[in-house]
N, C-alpha and C positions, 0 to 999 in steps of 0.2 A: 156248326151248326146254328140253325135258325134262331132267332129271337123267341119265337112261339116254343120251340123246344127247350130253351133254357128256362122259360117261365113257368111250363110244366113241369120240368125237372126238379124246381125251386119249390112249387106247390104240394109234388108228392113228398119231397124231403121233408117240408114241413109238418106236411097230414103223418108221415110216417111217425115222426119224433113227437109228435103229440099224443099219438093213439099208443106210443109207447108208455109215455108218461103218464095219461089218463088209466090205462090197464095197470102199471106198478101202484100209482096212487089211489086207483079205486073212489072208494066214498068220499075223500079228501079233496078231489080236484073236480070241476065245474067249466065246462067248455061255454065260452062268452060270459063268464063270470062278472058280477056287480064290481066296477071300479070306481067311476066316478062319484057315485052315490054314496062310496063310503070315507070319502074326504071331506072336511069341514067346508069345502064351496058346495058340497051335495050336486053338482052338476058334472057332465061328461060322459063318455061313452063307457062300455064294457072292455075287459081285456079277452085275448083271444083263448086263454086257460086261467083260471084261478086255482090255486093250490092252498088249501089251509091246512098248515102241519100240525098234527096235535100232540107231538112232543119231539124231544131231541132224538131220541130212539129211530122214531118214523123219518126225520131229515134224514139222519144218516142213511136208512135204506134208499130212501129217494135220490140220493147225491148222484149215483151213475145217471138215472132216467133224467137229471135235471142238467146235468152236464151236455148229454146227448141230444138235448132237447136245441130247437132251430131259435133263433130271435132272440132279443133281448130280454133280460130279467129285471123284476123292480120286487123292492122288499117294501112292503106296506104295514105300516104302525098304525097311528090314528088318522093320518093324512092330513094334518094339519098344516102341511106346508107344500103340498102337491095339487097341481092345477093339471086335469085331465081332459084331452080334447074331446070334442063333442064323435068324432068320429071312431074313438077310442084307441085301444093300444094293443099293436101287433105283437104281443109277447106274452111272458109270463109272469103274474104277480103269485108273491108268496106273501101269507099270513101266518103269524103264529098264533096256534090255537090254545084252548084250555088245560092241555096237558103240560102246558111249562109251567114253571113255578110263578105263582102269583104274588107270593107274599115276601117283603123284604126281611134280611135277616141283619142282625146289630151283633156285632164281636166286641163285648166291652174293652175298655182301653181308654187312654186319653192322648192323642184324638180317637173316637170310635170307628171303628171301621163297619162300613154297609154295604149291602149287596143289593142292589136294585134288579128285578128282573126286567127283562128289554119293554114287555111290553105293558108294565105298570104306567097308568097314567101320571103324570107330573104332578098336577093338582093334589093327587092322592097322594102321592110319596111325600109332599111337602108339609101336607096336613100331619101327617102319620109321624114325621121327624120332628114338628113342632111339638107334639104331644109327649114325646119322648125327652124332648128338652135338648133336641140335638140342632146346631144352630148352623147357618151358613147357605142353607138351601132354601128358604122362604122365598126366594125370587121366583121360583119355578111354579108358585101356586097360580102366577097369571100366564104360562105358556100350556094350552090346551094339547098338547103332545105325549108323546111315548117316550122313555127313558132312552129306547135304543134310536129313535128319531133324535134325539135332544144330543145325544153321544155324534151318532152321525155328523149333524151339521153345528156342533158346538153352541147350542142354544143358550142364550143368556137373556138377561132383562135386569133393570132396577140395581146396576152397578156389579152385577156378576155373571158368571157364564158358568157351563161345564168343566172348562179346563180348570176354574180354580179350586175345584173338589174331587175330580176325576183321579184315581190312583191306577185302576185297571181296566180292561173290559174283555170279556170271554167273547170272542168272534169264532164264528163259524165261515169256511171258506169254500164255496162252489170248486174252485180248480183244485184244491188241493183233499177236499173231504174232509178236513183236520179243524179241529177246536183249538185255537190258540188263546193264550193270555197276552193281551196288546197292553204295554205300559205306555204311559205319557209319550216317551219320545217315538214308540210305535205309531200313536196314534195322531200324531202331527198337528195338533190345533191350531186353527186359525180365526180369523174374524168369520165365524158362522159357517166354518169349514171344519174339517179332519182329513185324514188318509183313508180312512172306509173308502172303500170301493163299492161297485155295482153288485160284485159278486160275495159280499161280505155281508154276513147278518149277527148283528149284535146279538147276543143272548143273555148276557147281564154285564152291568156296570159298578165297579166298588168305587165307594166315595170315603173321604175321611173329614170328618165333621166333628167340630170342638162342643163339648156338654156346656149349656149354658141354661139361662132362665127359659121355662115351658112357656109361662106367661107373657112374657117379653114379645118370644117367638111367636107367640098366637096374636098377639096385637100387631105386630108387622105382618103377619098374614092378613089381618082385616083391614091395613092399611093399604096394602098394595091391593086386593081387590077392589077396596072402593075408589082408587084411584083410577083403575082401569076402566070401572064401570062408568066411571067421569069424563074419561077423556079418550075410551077407545069404544066402536061401535059394537052391538050384537049381530045377529042375523048372519047368514053364509058368506064368510071371510075365511081368508087362511092367515089373519096377521098381516103383520108389517109386509109389504110387497116388494120393497127397494132396499137394499143395504144404506146405511148412513155413510154417507162419503165424510172424508176428515174437516172440511170446512164447514158443513153445514148439515142439520139432520134432513133426511128426505122428504119428512113430513112439511118441514119450513119451505124447502126448496118448491114442492110441488103447489103450496099454497101461494106463494110469494108468485108465480106463472098463473095464478089465476084458474087453477084446474079443480078446486074443489067444489064437488057437487057434478060436475062433468060427464054427461052419460053417453054410451054407446050402445043401443039396443036395450039388453037387459042388464047389463053392467055400471057402476056408475062410482066415481072417487068419493067417498065417505063424506058429509060434512061434517063429522065431528072429529075424523084424524085425515087428512089428505096421504096419508101412506097407507090407508087402507082400501083396497077395490071390493065391492061387495056386489053381488047379483040377485036378481030376484029369484023366488022360489019356482022353480020350473024354467031357469034361464038356462043361456049358452055359455058354455065356457070359452068358446070362440071369442065370444063378445069381451069376455073378462079378459083373454090376451090381446085382443085389438086394441083394448083400453090400454093396457100396459104399453105397448110398443107406442102409442100414441102419447102418453104421459113421458116415457122416457123421451122420445124424440123432441117434444114441446120443451123440455128442462134443459136438454142438450142446447137446442138452439138459441134460446133464451138465457142461457147460463154460461154453457160451454163446459158444465158438468155432466158427465155420463154417470147416470143410475145402473147401479147391477143390481138383477132381480136376486130375492130370496127365495122366491116360489121355483120350485120342482115342476117344470111343465114336460108333460109326456105325451106322445102321440103327434098325429099332424095337424095342426091347426090350420085353418083357412088361409091364414095370412101368408104361410108357408108353400102354398100349392099353386 
């Protein structure tokens, strides 16, 4: 079989599976839907198909079509840890819609059991829990992501992380079409990682938190917010770009290598915090990625330390073509 015939067969398979998904999903699906603009970087291209799933019932109905669809699948929360290539993403993006639970539930007890919906904002959750006098989640006020995304990557900061408070998560799996309860040993938390895979969607996450002083918790929130405003930049970025190696923080290493303020096209290393890479309004995701590679290579050359990215890169970047 010739190469041209193989390419045509692959293209027809993609079109066929997309058409089936678009037909089943109806108004919930969009061809060439916005992707990069949904991230906190606010740059990057579109996805081949975007499906905004309104409820768990619809998710179950769409499972066979999603399983049959060709190409990779990406579960998008608030996009705070994601960089989409300018060329876009040749796959399917799933977004949880407004029909999923939006409010946390709290079961009385000591400790209290709190269930957070996956698409709830971490800062909102942190503030609501402080109002209730529940302590141990204040650190999350400074993480601009969703509960689902934070569970998937074991987000953390200010001396704590999700692993310290999570007791279980409800997770939908594309391959099985089933919702299971994942306990801590199933979640497999590590530094900025978990066992949650590309075919898994976190639907909700349960925490155990102690009762404490509401005023003290609110004061802790104010201190964290003030610290972050003083030490971290605003604008279009995705938070810390590189994981901290054991020997020294990534920001200190990058600064020691003289890379603060370095610019490549529309992307630049923040003058406020060297482990943040920012991008101009209307800038290029490929510029961000190119700068990430340059920073990592320079740090490796000058210090011998390998920096590992915290950012999920999606699509084909110019450096890889």
